[in-house]
C-alpha atoms as one frame of an Amber mdcrd trajectory, in Angstrom:
protein
 120.370  20.941 203.548 119.790  17.310 202.601 117.823  18.389 199.527 120.631
  20.774 198.568 123.220  17.961 198.794 120.990  15.602 196.822 120.448  18.242
 194.139 124.169  18.956 194.021 124.967  15.240 193.649 122.356  14.923 190.884
 123.822  17.876 188.996 127.373  16.539 189.366 126.332  13.070 188.164 124.457
  14.566 185.206 127.444  16.657 184.217 129.804  13.713 184.525 127.655  11.440
 182.367 126.976  14.216 179.860 130.706  14.815 179.479 131.658  11.159 179.292
 132.788  11.590 175.686 135.571  13.908 176.857 138.857  12.116 177.362 140.404
  13.676 180.428 143.441  11.412 180.236 146.477  13.072 178.673 147.470  11.750
 175.271 150.943  10.317 175.392 152.457  10.658 171.964 154.677   7.674 171.289
 157.769   8.254 169.211 160.809   6.320 168.023 162.939   9.395 168.552 163.873
  12.599 166.838 166.584  11.096 164.634 164.075  10.517 161.794 164.840  13.261
 159.299 162.682  12.127 156.377 161.321   9.183 154.461 164.581   8.277 152.733
 166.498   8.224 156.028 163.744   6.201 157.751 163.761   3.644 154.927 167.511
   3.200 155.336 167.288   3.038 159.130 164.226   0.815 159.598 163.848  -1.319
 156.465 167.299  -2.319 155.291 169.170  -5.379 156.479 166.261  -7.812 156.843
 163.628  -9.543 154.730 160.562  -7.321 154.580 157.030  -8.423 155.243 154.545
  -7.304 152.551 153.071  -4.554 154.790 156.470  -2.959 155.433 157.493   0.027
 153.350 157.006   3.719 152.717 153.412   4.948 152.574 151.669   8.271 152.068
 148.255   9.463 153.173 145.704   9.486 150.368 145.352  13.266 150.706 149.150
  13.743 150.959 148.905  15.011 154.538 151.824  12.913 155.761 154.208  10.072
 154.943 154.938   7.078 157.157 157.293   4.144 157.105 155.639   0.962 158.347
 158.235  -1.268 159.975 158.299  -4.256 162.279 157.926  -3.094 165.831 161.456
  -3.434 167.168 161.080  -0.296 169.254 160.200   0.388 172.874 156.738   1.646
 171.845 153.305   0.204 171.048 153.682  -2.934 173.144 151.693  -5.814 171.685
 151.684  -4.497 168.109 153.657  -6.179 165.337 154.172  -3.080 163.155 154.274
   0.665 163.644 153.773   3.490 161.171 156.408   6.145 161.866 155.803   9.679
 160.605 158.563  10.777 158.253 156.937  13.883 156.745 154.001  15.994 157.861
 152.669  19.502 157.468 150.596  19.238 160.664 152.279  21.079 163.576 150.774
  18.581 166.049 152.893  15.803 164.547 156.665  15.402 164.382 159.011  13.165
 162.475 159.448   9.956 164.452 155.943  10.017 166.003 153.892   6.822 165.786
 150.820   7.392 163.570 149.507   3.833 163.458 149.980   0.512 165.180 149.169
  -2.811 163.521 148.695  -6.324 164.868 148.619  -9.373 162.594 145.427 -11.423
 162.428 144.635 -14.812 160.903 144.479 -13.157 157.475 147.617 -11.710 155.835
 145.499  -8.852 154.462 143.723  -7.809 157.674 145.318  -6.086 160.660 143.827
  -4.955 163.946 145.246  -1.630 164.890 145.164   1.854 166.285 145.085   5.063
 164.263 146.240   8.215 165.992 143.794  10.944 164.940 144.639  14.582 164.288
 144.178  15.382 167.989 146.431  12.379 168.712 143.747  10.284 170.382 143.806
   6.529 169.846 141.141   5.141 167.486 140.911   1.337 167.219 140.286   0.108
 163.669 140.560  -2.852 161.371 142.950  -2.135 158.521 142.569  -3.921 155.184
 145.710  -4.362 153.108 144.403  -4.352 149.541 146.380  -5.283 146.426 149.680
  -4.722 148.281 149.561  -0.993 147.483 146.647   0.333 149.540 145.651   0.203
 153.199 142.071   1.199 154.069 140.085   1.582 157.278 137.159   3.606 158.558
 135.813   4.790 161.878 132.867   6.679 163.301 133.999   9.772 165.183 132.454
  11.208 168.341 130.693  13.722 166.065 128.783  10.821 164.472 130.483  11.134
 161.082 132.248   8.263 159.356 135.830   8.962 158.353 137.920   6.905 155.968
 141.644   6.294 156.193 143.527   5.467 153.009 147.269   5.261 152.675 149.035
   4.150 149.524 152.469   2.712 148.937 155.120   5.124 147.667 156.536   2.795
 145.020 157.418   5.372 142.409 159.545   7.677 144.537 161.343   5.029 146.552
 161.533   2.162 144.072 164.562  -0.015 144.607 165.528   1.475 147.974 164.558
  -1.588 149.987
């Protein structure tokens, strides 16, 4: 009986360590609310009425999968982050308008931000974001599958010029 218990404990420990890459904690999707009905409305709601920092504005994913408005974090979400990227358009059914896609914290450099990218399964991926030439934000991460993925979002100057 002692050997059986020892074997059972060994098997349980092996399974637990072998499955350590699973995140058994539920993903809590942070959102600023459901009143975001598109990029134009989000620009009016979140970016007008104050002086904008260079990172603030309307952005789109490099592969046109979604649009976000990056705004100062004046919301009851993403505590400790200076800016949030709020989804304003997406074709992915896992995401909704108003969901937080990224969280950014200022660093000692005006062009580098520590942050969190919410992946397609809405898990939190810490990254360093580089704000290049005021029109491009880039980052990369290594996924649990061992592959490196790149994140590129570009400013939507042409469509929303003069709106903020």
